[in-house]
C-alpha positions in Angstrom: 0.0 0.0 0.0 2.9 2.4 0.9 4.3 1.6 -2.5 1.1 2.6 -4.4 0.8 5.8 -2.4 4.5 6.6 -3.4 3.8 6.0 -7.0 0.6 7.9 -7.0 2.3 10.9 -5.1 5.4 10.8 -7.7 2.8 10.9 -10.7 0.7 13.7 -9.0 3.7 15.8 -8.4 4.9 15.1 -12.1 1.3 16.2 -13.4 1.7 19.3 -11.3 5.2 20.3 -12.5 4.1 19.6 -16.1 1.1 21.8 -15.8 3.1 24.6 -14.1 5.1 24.9 -17.5 2.2 25.3 -19.5 1.8 28.7 -21.1 -1.0 30.5 -23.3 0.2 31.8 -26.6 -1.8 34.4 -28.1 -1.7 34.4 -32.1 -3.1 36.2 -34.9 -3.7 34.8 -38.4 -4.2 35.7 -42.0 -4.9 33.3 -44.9 -6.5 32.3 -48.0 -9.8 30.4 -47.7 -11.7 28.4 -50.4 -15.4 28.0 -50.0 -17.1 25.2 -51.4 -21.2 25.4 -51.1 -23.9 22.7 -51.7 -24.2 24.0 -55.4 -20.5 23.2 -56.4 -19.6 27.0 -56.5 -15.9 27.1 -55.6 -14.5 30.6 -54.9 -11.5 32.0 -52.8 -11.5 34.7 -50.1 -9.5 35.9 -47.2 -9.7 34.9 -43.4 -8.3 36.5 -40.2 -8.5 35.1 -36.9 -7.1 36.0 -33.3 -7.0 33.4 -30.5 -4.8 31.4 -27.9 -3.4 28.0 -27.4 -2.4 26.7 -24.1 0.4 24.0 -23.9 3.6 23.0 -22.5 6.2 24.1 -25.1 9.0 22.1 -23.6 7.3 18.8 -23.6 7.6 16.4 -26.4 3.8 15.4 -26.4 1.3 18.0 -24.8 -2.4 18.2 -24.7 -3.5 21.6 -25.9 -6.6 23.8 -25.6 -7.5 27.2 -26.9 -10.0 29.3 -28.9 -10.1 31.8 -31.5 -12.4 34.3 -33.2 -12.3 33.6 -36.9 -13.7 35.8 -39.6 -13.8 35.4 -43.6 -14.7 37.5 -46.6 -15.6 35.8 -49.9 -15.8 38.9 -52.5 -16.1 36.5 -55.5 -18.8 34.0 -56.6 -22.5 34.7 -57.1 -22.5 37.3 -54.3 -20.0 38.6 -51.9 -20.4 36.9 -48.3 -18.7 37.1 -45.0 -18.9 35.3 -41.6 -17.6 35.5 -38.0 -17.4 32.5 -35.7 -16.0 31.7 -32.4 -14.3 28.3 -32.1 -12.9 26.6 -29.0 -10.5 23.9 -29.9 -8.4 21.0 -28.5 -5.5 19.1 -29.9 -2.2 17.4 -29.0 1.0 19.0 -29.7 3.8 16.8 -30.8 7.6 17.4 -31.3 10.8 18.8 -30.0 10.8 22.5 -28.6 11.4 24.1 -32.0 9.1 22.2 -34.2 5.8 21.0 -33.2 2.9 19.4 -35.1 -0.5 20.3 -33.8 -3.6 18.2 -35.0 -6.6 20.0 -33.8 -10.5 19.9 -33.6 -13.1 22.3 -32.5 -16.8 23.4 -32.6 -17.9 26.5 -34.4 -20.8 28.9 -33.7 -21.5 32.2 -35.4 -23.1 34.0 -38.2 -22.6 33.7 -42.0 -24.3 35.8 -44.7 -24.0 32.9 -47.1 -26.4 30.9 -44.7 -28.2 34.2 -43.5 -28.6 33.4 -39.9 -26.8 32.2 -36.9 -25.3 28.5 -37.3 -22.9 25.9 -36.2 -20.2 23.9 -37.4 -17.0 22.0 -37.0 -13.5 22.7 -37.4 -10.4 20.4 -38.0 -6.8 20.5 -39.2 -3.1 20.5 -38.7 -0.6 23.2 -37.7 3.2 23.1 -38.0 4.9 25.3 -35.4 8.4 26.7 -36.3 10.6 28.2 -33.4 8.7 30.6 -31.0 6.4 32.4 -33.3 5.7 31.2 -36.8 3.1 28.7 -37.6 1.4 27.3 -41.0 -2.0 25.9 -40.3 -4.1 23.8 -42.8 -7.7 23.8 -41.6 -11.1 22.7 -42.7 -14.4 24.3 -41.6 -17.7 22.9 -42.0 -21.0 24.9 -41.7 -23.8 22.3 -40.7 -26.5 22.1 -43.5 -24.6 24.4 -46.0 -21.0 24.3 -46.9 -17.2 23.6 -46.2 -14.4 25.7 -46.6 -10.6 24.9 -46.3 -7.8 27.3 -45.5 -4.1 27.9 -45.4 -3.2 30.2 -42.7 0.2 31.9 -41.5 -0.1 32.4 -37.8 1.9 34.8 -35.8 2.3 33.6 -32.2 3.2 36.3 -29.6 5.6 33.8 -27.9 7.7 34.3 -24.9 
């Protein structure tokens, strides 16, 4: 019993020390979005986002959570449209300190003029972190009952 308590105490201490090294990294993105709607019209646009990710940068594998506010503008196609969404995200950050791979997913809620009302959706993607500040993110966004979009974003993390 004493050995079990010792093992649990050591694991608990390890978890606390790993959690103490977690940091929130604010970021801003700019990218290209390709929108595909239900009538097979494909047209490009731009997207911008601001958010944060919280993970342990020093760990080889770290659970990550965060959120972002994302907006897009599609100036082409049958009519110009825009949308704005809030997206909480979860994922896993994998890799050494100066290069991380970050597969992530999340739930979207917001407004889109292409749908014409408040709506929900999902987000999924993979990001590649380089050093302290730069990231390339490939993401997909699906608006339930309407359309999906894919993006390529350059992210600047305001790292420490």
